Structure formats: structure tokens, C-alpha cells
N, CA, C and O atoms as CSV, one atom per row, in Angstrom:
chain,resi,resn,atom,element,x,y,z
A,1,UNK,N,N,20.044,69.996,28.827
A,1,UNK,CA,C,20.187,69.984,30.373
A,1,UNK,C,C,20.983,70.820,30.615
A,1,UNK,O,O,22.047,70.975,30.016
A,2,UNK,N,N,20.385,71.771,31.948
A,2,UNK,CA,C,20.833,72.744,32.591
A,2,UNK,C,C,21.774,72.668,34.010
A,2,UNK,O,O,21.105,72.227,34.945
A,3,UNK,N,N,22.515,72.844,34.203
A,3,UNK,CA,C,23.569,72.556,35.247
A,3,UNK,C,C,23.190,73.351,36.775
A,3,UNK,O,O,23.024,74.555,36.975
A,4,UNK,N,N,23.134,72.379,37.598
A,4,UNK,CA,C,22.613,73.158,38.796
A,4,UNK,C,C,23.810,72.921,39.811
A,4,UNK,O,O,24.522,71.942,40.031
A,5,UNK,N,N,23.753,74.203,40.344
A,5,UNK,CA,C,24.755,74.467,41.443
A,5,UNK,C,C,24.490,74.517,42.836
A,5,UNK,O,O,25.354,74.512,43.713
A,6,UNK,N,N,23.262,74.566,43.006
A,6,UNK,CA,C,22.458,74.599,44.543
A,6,UNK,C,C,22.469,75.699,44.774
A,6,UNK,O,O,22.188,75.963,45.943
A,7,UNK,N,N,22.717,76.644,44.038
A,7,UNK,CA,C,22.060,78.467,44.514
A,7,UNK,C,C,21.069,78.880,44.449
A,7,UNK,O,O,20.425,77.871,44.164
A,8,UNK,N,N,20.342,79.713,44.502
A,8,UNK,CA,C,19.260,79.817,44.150
A,8,UNK,C,C,19.297,81.044,43.133
A,8,UNK,O,O,20.374,81.604,42.927
A,9,UNK,N,N,18.135,81.464,42.495
A,9,UNK,CA,C,19.004,82.703,41.297
A,9,UNK,C,C,18.595,83.766,42.277
A,9,UNK,O,O,17.777,83.695,43.194
A,10,UNK,N,N,19.499,84.969,41.798
A,10,UNK,CA,C,19.063,86.518,42.119
A,10,UNK,C,C,20.396,86.813,42.699
A,10,UNK,O,O,21.462,86.262,42.424
A,11,UNK,N,N,20.173,87.749,43.530
A,11,UNK,CA,C,21.705,88.248,44.182
A,11,UNK,C,C,21.249,87.516,45.569
A,11,UNK,O,O,20.114,87.092,45.786
A,12,UNK,N,N,22.152,87.464,46.297
A,12,UNK,CA,C,22.506,86.918,47.498
A,12,UNK,C,C,21.989,87.772,48.687
A,12,UNK,O,O,22.009,88.954,48.346
A,13,UNK,N,N,21.478,87.596,50.108
A,13,UNK,CA,C,21.058,88.801,51.230
A,13,UNK,C,C,22.338,89.226,51.445
A,13,UNK,O,O,23.311,88.514,51.693
A,14,UNK,N,N,22.285,90.856,51.301
A,14,UNK,CA,C,23.220,91.903,51.682
A,14,UNK,C,C,23.254,92.158,53.157
A,14,UNK,O,O,24.261,92.540,53.754
A,15,UNK,N,N,21.909,91.887,53.793
A,15,UNK,CA,C,22.097,92.727,55.082
A,15,UNK,C,C,22.572,92.200,55.992
A,15,UNK,O,O,22.699,90.983,55.855
A,16,UNK,N,N,22.921,92.639,56.950
A,16,UNK,CA,C,23.463,91.686,58.707
A,16,UNK,C,C,22.964,90.432,58.960
A,16,UNK,O,O,21.805,90.035,59.081
A,17,UNK,N,N,24.393,89.676,59.040
A,17,UNK,CA,C,23.874,88.100,59.086
A,17,UNK,C,C,23.057,87.834,58.352
A,17,UNK,O,O,22.022,87.383,58.843
A,18,UNK,N,N,23.134,87.980,56.930
A,18,UNK,CA,C,22.433,87.411,55.691
A,18,UNK,C,C,20.979,87.955,55.693
A,18,UNK,O,O,20.329,87.739,54.670
A,19,UNK,N,N,20.345,88.674,56.773
A,19,UNK,CA,C,19.119,88.984,56.099
A,19,UNK,C,C,18.609,89.656,55.129
A,19,UNK,O,O,19.583,90.380,54.926
A,20,UNK,N,N,17.845,89.989,54.365
A,20,UNK,CA,C,17.471,90.664,53.285
A,20,UNK,C,C,17.220,92.077,53.482
A,20,UNK,O,O,16.494,92.611,54.320
A,21,UNK,N,N,17.960,92.614,52.548
A,21,UNK,CA,C,17.863,94.473,52.761
A,21,UNK,C,C,16.535,94.814,52.638
A,21,UNK,O,O,15.959,95.594,53.397
A,22,UNK,N,N,16.079,94.299,51.787
A,22,UNK,CA,C,14.318,94.538,51.706
A,22,UNK,C,C,13.637,95.026,52.705
A,22,UNK,O,O,12.962,96.053,52.631
A,23,UNK,N,N,13.795,94.180,53.915
A,23,UNK,CA,C,12.991,94.278,54.689
A,23,UNK,C,C,13.313,95.565,55.770
A,23,UNK,O,O,12.499,95.941,56.614
A,24,UNK,N,N,14.464,96.072,55.600
A,24,UNK,CA,C,15.079,96.907,56.237
A,24,UNK,C,C,14.359,98.247,56.172
A,24,UNK,O,O,14.070,98.836,55.130
A,25,UNK,N,N,14.090,98.678,57.479
A,25,UNK,CA,C,13.273,100.302,57.243
A,25,UNK,C,C,14.425,101.214,56.367
A,25,UNK,O,O,15.598,100.915,56.588
A,26,UNK,N,N,14.164,102.283,55.410
A,26,UNK,CA,C,14.898,103.053,54.871
A,26,UNK,C,C,15.282,103.985,55.384
A,26,UNK,O,O,14.535,104.298,56.312
A,27,UNK,N,N,16.289,104.780,55.236
A,27,UNK,CA,C,16.934,105.983,55.496
A,27,UNK,C,C,17.639,107.049,54.159
A,27,UNK,O,O,18.486,106.775,53.310
A,28,UNK,N,N,17.024,108.082,54.370
A,28,UNK,CA,C,17.462,108.362,52.785
A,28,UNK,C,C,18.265,109.936,53.188
A,28,UNK,O,O,17.509,110.758,53.707
A,29,UNK,N,N,19.530,110.318,53.004
A,29,UNK,CA,C,20.389,111.626,53.361
A,29,UNK,C,C,20.976,111.514,52.242
A,29,UNK,O,O,21.230,110.536,51.537
A,30,UNK,N,N,21.265,113.146,52.091
A,30,UNK,CA,C,21.907,113.814,51.072
A,30,UNK,C,C,23.463,114.242,51.859
A,30,UNK,O,O,23.637,114.839,52.922
A,31,UNK,N,N,24.546,113.644,50.816
A,31,UNK,CA,C,25.655,114.264,51.425
A,31,UNK,C,C,26.659,114.964,50.331
A,31,UNK,O,O,26.551,114.649,49.146
A,32,UNK,N,N,27.700,115.982,50.782
A,32,UNK,CA,C,28.290,116.895,50.096
A,32,UNK,C,C,29.038,115.345,48.746
A,32,UNK,O,O,28.800,114.143,48.869
A,33,UNK,N,N,29.744,115.885,47.834
A,33,UNK,CA,C,30.460,114.701,46.968
A,33,UNK,C,C,31.385,114.668,47.686
A,33,UNK,O,O,31.637,113.481,47.891
A,34,UNK,N,N,32.295,115.514,48.384
A,34,UNK,CA,C,33.394,115.002,48.962
A,34,UNK,C,C,33.174,113.798,50.118
A,34,UNK,O,O,34.018,112.919,49.949
A,35,UNK,N,N,32.307,113.527,51.202
A,35,UNK,CA,C,31.873,113.132,51.961
A,35,UNK,C,C,31.489,111.479,51.735
A,35,UNK,O,O,31.431,110.526,52.512
A,36,UNK,N,N,31.231,111.653,50.115
A,36,UNK,CA,C,30.253,110.864,49.658
A,36,UNK,C,C,31.968,110.061,48.877
A,36,UNK,O,O,32.321,108.910,49.134
A,37,UNK,N,N,32.441,110.639,48.321
A,37,UNK,CA,C,33.921,110.031,47.718
A,37,UNK,C,C,34.544,109.168,48.858
A,37,UNK,O,O,34.935,108.015,48.680
A,38,UNK,N,N,34.593,109.780,49.952
A,38,UNK,CA,C,35.375,109.880,51.273
A,38,UNK,C,C,34.697,107.971,51.844
A,38,UNK,O,O,35.410,107.117,52.371
A,39,UNK,N,N,32.931,107.795,51.442
A,39,UNK,CA,C,32.552,106.656,52.126
A,39,UNK,C,C,33.120,105.600,51.050
A,39,UNK,O,O,33.649,104.511,51.273
A,40,UNK,N,N,32.874,106.198,49.891
A,40,UNK,CA,C,32.938,105.140,48.661
A,40,UNK,C,C,34.199,104.433,48.826
A,40,UNK,O,O,34.236,103.207,48.728
A,41,UNK,N,N,35.311,105.181,49.088
A,41,UNK,CA,C,36.895,104.984,49.260
A,41,UNK,C,C,36.945,104.204,50.584
A,41,UNK,O,O,37.759,103.283,50.510
A,42,UNK,N,N,36.443,104.275,51.544
A,42,UNK,CA,C,36.556,103.522,52.523
A,42,UNK,C,C,35.808,102.242,52.524
A,42,UNK,O,O,36.196,101.349,53.278
A,43,UNK,N,N,34.515,102.007,51.569
A,43,UNK,CA,C,33.793,100.968,51.364
A,43,UNK,C,C,34.996,99.954,50.604
A,43,UNK,O,O,35.288,98.898,51.165
A,44,UNK,N,N,35.505,100.243,49.621
A,44,UNK,CA,C,36.798,99.662,48.864
A,44,UNK,C,C,37.765,99.149,49.767
A,44,UNK,O,O,37.962,97.940,49.889
A,45,UNK,N,N,38.535,100.249,50.571
A,45,UNK,CA,C,39.851,100.040,51.110
A,45,UNK,C,C,39.195,98.696,52.462
A,45,UNK,O,O,39.786,97.643,52.700
A,46,UNK,N,N,38.322,99.002,52.917
A,46,UNK,CA,C,37.966,97.910,53.891
A,46,UNK,C,C,37.094,96.999,53.760
A,46,UNK,O,O,36.675,96.408,54.756
A,47,UNK,N,N,36.542,96.635,52.197
A,47,UNK,CA,C,35.857,95.637,51.876
A,47,UNK,C,C,34.159,95.696,52.511
A,47,UNK,O,O,33.314,94.873,52.158
A,48,UNK,N,N,33.866,96.869,53.535
A,48,UNK,CA,C,32.539,96.821,54.093
A,48,UNK,C,C,31.751,97.565,53.427
A,48,UNK,O,O,32.182,98.611,52.940
A,49,UNK,N,N,30.358,97.157,53.258
A,49,UNK,CA,C,29.582,98.066,53.046
A,49,UNK,C,C,29.271,98.885,53.469
A,49,UNK,O,O,29.512,99.190,54.637
A,50,UNK,N,N,28.355,99.811,52.353
A,50,UNK,CA,C,27.889,101.183,53.504
A,50,UNK,C,C,27.201,101.045,54.598
A,50,UNK,O,O,27.326,101.691,55.638
A,51,UNK,N,N,26.172,99.855,54.268
A,51,UNK,CA,C,25.468,99.826,55.206
A,51,UNK,C,C,26.072,99.838,56.758
A,51,UNK,O,O,25.698,100.447,57.760
A,52,UNK,N,N,27.675,98.469,56.423
A,52,UNK,CA,C,28.478,98.265,57.818
A,52,UNK,C,C,29.548,99.198,58.715
A,52,UNK,O,O,30.082,99.132,59.822
A,53,UNK,N,N,29.531,100.560,56.989
A,53,UNK,CA,C,30.418,101.123,57.759
A,53,UNK,C,C,29.455,102.171,58.281
A,53,UNK,O,O,29.901,102.696,59.301
A,54,UNK,N,N,28.359,102.607,57.930
A,54,UNK,CA,C,27.125,103.340,58.704
A,54,UNK,C,C,27.241,103.032,60.028
A,54,UNK,O,O,27.698,103.921,60.746
A,55,UNK,N,N,26.821,101.574,60.730
A,55,UNK,CA,C,26.353,101.183,61.784
A,55,UNK,C,C,27.742,100.830,62.288
A,55,UNK,O,O,27.716,100.737,63.515
A,56,UNK,N,N,29.045,100.580,61.735
A,56,UNK,CA,C,30.072,101.054,62.550
A,56,UNK,C,C,30.474,102.070,63.181
A,56,UNK,O,O,31.235,101.846,64.122
A,57,UNK,N,N,30.122,103.436,62.892
A,57,UNK,CA,C,30.155,104.629,62.532
A,57,UNK,C,C,29.501,105.153,64.037
A,57,UNK,O,O,30.033,105.786,64.949
A,58,UNK,N,N,27.998,104.562,63.875
A,58,UNK,CA,C,27.147,104.645,65.084
A,58,UNK,C,C,27.292,104.511,65.854
A,58,UNK,O,O,27.120,105.341,66.747
A,59,UNK,N,N,27.811,103.071,66.035
A,59,UNK,CA,C,28.294,102.022,67.418
A,59,UNK,C,C,29.474,103.039,68.027
A,59,UNK,O,O,29.398,103.517,69.159
A,60,UNK,N,N,30.624,103.306,67.063
A,60,UNK,CA,C,31.875,104.221,67.664
A,60,UNK,C,C,31.307,105.226,68.667
A,60,UNK,O,O,31.541,105.260,69.875
A,61,UNK,N,N,30.275,106.295,67.731
A,61,UNK,CA,C,29.908,107.502,68.293
A,61,UNK,C,C,29.519,107.377,69.996
A,61,UNK,O,O,29.936,108.020,70.960
A,62,UNK,N,N,28.366,106.065,69.871
A,62,UNK,CA,C,27.380,105.932,71.131
A,62,UNK,C,C,28.457,105.784,72.328
A,62,UNK,O,O,28.550,106.345,73.420
A,63,UNK,N,N,29.327,104.680,71.597
A,63,UNK,CA,C,30.416,104.233,72.760
A,63,UNK,C,C,31.244,105.713,73.492
A,63,UNK,O,O,31.643,105.745,74.656
A,64,UNK,N,N,31.344,106.636,72.692
A,64,UNK,CA,C,32.025,107.639,73.500
A,64,UNK,C,C,31.095,108.373,74.076
A,64,UNK,O,O,31.671,109.015,74.954
A,65,UNK,N,N,29.771,108.677,74.062
A,65,UNK,CA,C,29.167,109.218,74.348
A,65,UNK,C,C,29.195,109.391,76.107
A,65,UNK,O,O,30.088,108.635,76.489
A,66,UNK,N,N,28.634,110.012,77.176
A,66,UNK,CA,C,28.612,109.644,78.587
A,66,UNK,C,C,27.426,109.319,78.592
A,66,UNK,O,O,26.534,109.581,77.785
A,67,UNK,N,N,27.412,108.527,79.858
A,67,UNK,CA,C,26.316,107.760,80.113
A,67,UNK,C,C,24.942,108.224,80.336
A,67,UNK,O,O,23.870,107.628,80.438
A,68,UNK,N,N,25.253,109.356,80.380
A,68,UNK,CA,C,23.855,109.874,80.679
A,68,UNK,C,C,23.039,110.032,78.977
A,68,UNK,O,O,21.833,109.914,78.761
A,69,UNK,N,N,24.051,110.306,78.025
A,69,UNK,CA,C,23.455,110.348,76.746
A,69,UNK,C,C,23.141,109.210,76.493
A,69,UNK,O,O,22.119,109.071,75.821
A,70,UNK,N,N,23.910,107.951,76.941
A,70,UNK,CA,C,24.076,106.658,75.964
A,70,UNK,C,C,22.783,105.927,76.468
A,70,UNK,O,O,22.685,104.748,76.127
A,71,UNK,N,N,21.663,106.523,77.317
A,71,UNK,CA,C,20.657,105.255,77.209
A,71,UNK,C,C,19.914,105.330,76.199
A,71,UNK,O,O,19.646,106.286,75.471
A,72,UNK,N,N,19.540,104.114,76.183
A,72,UNK,CA,C,18.679,103.923,74.771
A,72,UNK,C,C,16.872,103.619,75.364
A,72,UNK,O,O,16.408,103.122,76.390
A,73,UNK,N,N,16.252,104.216,74.102
A,73,UNK,CA,C,15.407,104.545,74.282
A,73,UNK,C,C,14.598,103.420,74.729
A,73,UNK,O,O,15.009,102.377,74.220
A,74,UNK,N,N,13.396,103.219,75.651
A,74,UNK,CA,C,12.540,102.049,76.231
A,74,UNK,C,C,11.292,101.954,75.108
A,74,UNK,O,O,10.364,101.200,75.399
A,75,UNK,N,N,11.242,102.560,74.060
A,75,UNK,CA,C,10.356,102.123,73.103
A,75,UNK,C,C,10.867,102.420,71.789
A,75,UNK,O,O,11.338,103.543,71.610
A,76,UNK,N,N,10.843,101.384,70.608
A,76,UNK,CA,C,11.439,101.830,69.298
A,76,UNK,C,C,10.516,101.052,68.830
A,76,UNK,O,O,10.381,99.841,69.003
A,77,UNK,N,N,9.510,102.203,67.882
A,77,UNK,CA,C,8.668,101.945,66.846
A,77,UNK,C,C,8.899,100.965,65.651
A,77,UNK,O,O,9.633,101.308,64.725
A,78,UNK,N,N,8.337,99.861,65.663
A,78,UNK,CA,C,8.329,98.675,64.866
A,78,UNK,C,C,7.426,99.107,63.490
A,78,UNK,O,O,6.260,99.501,63.505
A,79,UNK,N,N,8.323,98.915,62.256
A,79,UNK,CA,C,7.182,98.617,61.255
A,79,UNK,C,C,7.115,97.659,60.823
A,79,UNK,O,O,6.535,97.597,59.739
A,80,UNK,N,N,7.708,96.290,61.476
A,80,UNK,CA,C,6.582,95.423,61.338
A,80,UNK,C,C,5.366,95.188,61.691
A,80,UNK,O,O,4.872,96.001,62.472
A,81,UNK,N,N,4.567,94.086,61.259
A,81,UNK,CA,C,3.119,93.470,62.036
A,81,UNK,C,C,3.588,92.652,62.664
A,81,UNK,O,O,2.883,91.951,63.390
């Protein structure tokens, strides 16, 4: 008889607020080895995922922009149906 601990099999959702990362649009970038090592070091030191680090960096950059450049686009294309 197997022991049940109430968890679903497989990996837990790793996205923001427990969302499935599989549902996110993908972005692929190439970075130099030094930048990649820096990203990994920050992830280990802070306990944040690379996704969280990128989101935080983008928010920080956006907050430093002057108001004229900070405007949000009126229309953002959605990949979901």
C-alpha cells in the first residue's frame, strides 16, 4: 500500500503566484558567460529565480524612466485565446 501525502505528482508550479510557467510566452536571449555567472550568483544569494530577477530588474528600470517614456502601451498582444 502506498503512502499518500496529499501532493500532486510532478514539479510544483514555479511561476509568479504559483502559475504554471508552461503558460508563459517564451523569450530567449544570449548573454556573455560573465553575465550568466552573475545572474546565477544573484539567484543563489537572493533565493530568487531567474524569472523573478528579470522581472525585478525590468520593474526597477521602468521606475527610473522619466514619465514621458514610462507610458504603458494601450494594446498588448495576447497569445492566449
